N, C-alpha and C positions, 0 to 999 in steps of 0.2 A: 595150627595156624602158622603161616609162613612168616618168620621173623623179619624177612626183608620186605614184606608187603607194605608195611607202614613207611619204610624208607623210600620205596618206589613211589608211593602216593605223594610223599612230601616233595620228592624231586619233580614229579609231574606237576604238582601244584605250583612249585616255584617256577617251572618252565612256562606254565600257562600264564602266570602273573608277569613274568618277564616279557613274554610275547604281547600281552595286553598293554603293558607299559610302552613297549616299542611302537605298537600300533597306534596307541593314543598320542604319543609324541609325533609320529610321522603325520597322522591326520591333522593334529593341531598345527604343526609347522606348515603343512600344505595349505590349510585353511587360512592361516595368517598371511602367507604369501599371496594367495588369491585375493584376499580382502585388501591387502596393501596395494596390489597391482590395480584392482578395481577402483579404489579411491584415487590413486595417482593418475590413472587414465582419464577419469572424469575431471579431477581438479586441475589438470594441465590444459584443459580446453580454454581457448581464448576467443571463441566464436561469438558473434553478435547477430541477432536476427529478430525481426519484428513479426515473423511468421514461423512458429515452431514446426510446421509441416515441412519446411524446406530443409530441416536438419536431418542428417543421417541417423543420429542417435537422440533419444529423448533426454531432456534435462533430468538431473538427479534430484534436485530440491525445488520446491515452490515457495515463493515469498511474496507478500503483498506490499506495495508502496502505499502507505496510509498517511493521512494528515489529521492532526489534532492540535487545536489551539493555534492554528496558523503555522504549524511546523510540519516538516516532512521527515518521515523515517520509515524503516522497514519493520514489518510486523514481527520479524524474528531477527535477533541481533546476529552480527557476524560471528561473535564469540560462540554462539550456540552451534553454528555449522562447523566450528573447529573442535569444540570440546566434546560434543556428543559422539562423533565417530571414534575419537581417541578413547573415550570412556568405554565404548563398546568392546575395545580390545581388552581393557582392564577387566571388564565384567566377564568376558569369555574366558580369560586366563583364570580368574578367580573361581569360575564355575568348575574348573578342573581340579581344584584343590579339595582334599578330603575324600577322594574316591577310595573306597576300601578294597584291599586285595581280595581275590576270589579264594574261597575255601570249599571246593566242591565235595571234598570227602569229610568235611567237618572234623579235620584233624586237630583243630584247636578246641574242640569240645565246647562249643557255645561261648567262645571268648567274646568280650565286649569289643565294640568298634574301636575304642581307644587302644585296646591290647593288640588288635590286628594291625594298627598303623595305617599309613596311606600309601596308595600306589604312586610311584615316582612319575612326575609329569612336568610339563613346562612351567617355569616360574617367572614372576613379574620382572625380576632383575636380570634375566638372561640377555645376553648381548643382542641377539636377533630380535627379541621382543622390544627392547629399548630402541633399537635402530628403526624398527618398523613404526613405532609411535612417533619418533622424531621426524621421519619422512612424511608421515601422514599429516602431522601438525604443520610442518613447513609448507606442504603443498596446499593444504586447506586455507592457511593464512594468506598465501599468495592468491588463491582463487577468489577471496573476498575483496581484494583490492579493486578490481573492476566495478564491483558493486558500489564501493565508496565513491569512485570516480563518477559513476552514473548518477548517484544521488547529488553529488556536487554540481554536475552539469544540469540536472533537472531543476536545480534551485532557481533557474531563470524564470520558471513558471510560478514562483512564490507569490508575485503580485496578484496573480489570478486566484491562487489558493486563499490568500489573505483578504481578498476583496469582500467588503461588507456592502451588499446591494442597497440596503436601506440607508446607510450613511452616505454612500456614493450618490444616490439620487437626492438625498436631502441637501448635500453640499452643492450639487448641480442646480437644484431648484432655487436655492438662495431665497427661501420663502420669507426669511426675516429681514432681507435687504430691501433697498428702495425698488420701486416698480421698474425703473429703467435698467436695474442690474439683473433683473430676472430674465431667464432665457426666453427667446422668442419661440414661436411655434416651429419655425424652420430649424432652429437650433435643437429643439427637442426631437424633432423627426430625425435629424442627423445623429443624435445620440442613440436612438433606437437602432438605426441602421449600423452604427459603429459597433454596437455590442452583438448584433446579429452576425456581423462580419467576423468579429473576434471569436465568437462561438464556432462558426464554420471553420475558421483557421485552425483552432485547437482540435476540432474533430478530425481534421486531416493530418495534423502534425503529431498528435499524441496517440499512439496505438493503444489497443486494449492490453496487450502483453508484449514483453520483450524477453529474449533469451540472451543471457550474459554468461558465457561459459557453461557451467553445469547448473545454472540457476534460471528458473522461469519466474520472471517478475511480473506480477499482475498490476497494471496501472489503472484498472477499471474504476476503482473507488475514487481515486484522486481525479481522474479524467471526468467522471460524472459530476463531481463537486464543482470543478471549474466551469463545465458547460452549464450547469444549473445556475451558477452565480451570474453568468453573463445573461442568461435568459431572464433571470429575476430582475436584473437592472433594466433590461428592455421592457419587461412587463410593467414594472413600477413607473417607468418613464411614460408608457402609454397611459397608465392611470393618471399621471400628472397632466398629460395633454387633455385627458377627459375632464379632469377637475378644472383645469384652466379654461377649457371651452365652456363648461357649465357656469363658471364664474363670470366669463365674458357675456354669456347669454343673460344671466341674472342682472348684470350691470346694464346691459342694453335694454332689457325689459323695464328696469326701473326708470331709465331715461325716457323711454316712450310713454310710460305711465305718467311721469311728471309732465311731459309735453301735452299729453291728452288732457290732463286735469287743468293745465294752464290755459289751453286753447278753448276749453269749455266755459271759461269765465266770461261773463258779460261785461264789457267795458262800461264804466259809468261816466266817463268824461273823455274829452279829446286826448288828453295827456296819456290816459291809460290805453286808449285805442292805438296811439302812436307806439307806445311801449310794446303792445302785443304784435304790431306789424313788424317791428324790429326783431322781436323774439321769434316770429314765424320765419323770418329770413335766416336767423341763426339756426333754427331747427332744420331748415332745408340744407344748410351747409353741413350740419352734423350727420344728417341722413345720407347725403351724397358721400361723406367721408366713410 
C-alpha cells in the first residue's frame, strides 16, 4: 500500500473543502449584493399612480387600506415591510452555518458531525453583511414614509367612513321634535339627492387602488364602505318619505271620516242646522287646502 496515498487523499479533501468554502462565500456574497440591489431599486421608487398598468414595473408589496371602529389603517404595518426583508438576510446567513466539510474518502473513519467541524462561511457580524442590512433598513423605512403621508391625506374622508346612516337620518327626521321642526317633503327629497351626489363624487374621486412607490394599496374595502353608507342614508330617507306620506294619508283619511260622520247627522233644530252649515263651509276650505 502506498504510504503517501492517505496524505494525497487528505490534501485533496482539504483542497475540495477550501474550494467549496470559497464557492459558498462567493455565491453568498453575490446573492446578498443582488438582494440588496433589488430591495434598494424598489424601495427608492417614489412614483404615484391610480392605474398600475401605466407603470413600467409592478409593485413589490400589496397592502389594504381598511377601516374598523371608525378608524383608518393599513392591513399590514410599516414595520412589517422593514423587518421582514432584513430578517430574511439573517435567516439566509444563519442557514449557512453548520455546513459540514466533505469527507469523500472517509478519512475520518465515521467521525461525528461535531468532530468534523463546520465549513467556513459568511458570518452575521461581517462588515458587508451589516452594511447591507443597514442600507436595506434605511431604504425600506424611507419607502414607508409616503404611505404614512397618504394615510394622513386620506383622513379627509373620515367623516364618510364614520357616518352612521341610522343616526344621521334619525337626527335629520327630528321625529321627537315639534311638527314644525320636522323636515318638509322638499327637504327630504333634497337630502336624498345630496347623498346620491356625494356617493357619485366619491366614486369618481376615490380609486379602487393606488400605487405608492413599491406598494400597491387597495382602497376597495374603504371605498365600498363609504359608498354604501351614503346609499343607506338615501334609502332610509326614502323610507322616511314613505312613512311621512302614509302618516299624512292616514291623517287625511281620519279627517274625511270625521267629516262624513258629522255630515251624516240629522239636525234636530235650527241651531244645529246652522252649526252644520258653518261646518260644511269649513270642510270646503280644508278640502281646497
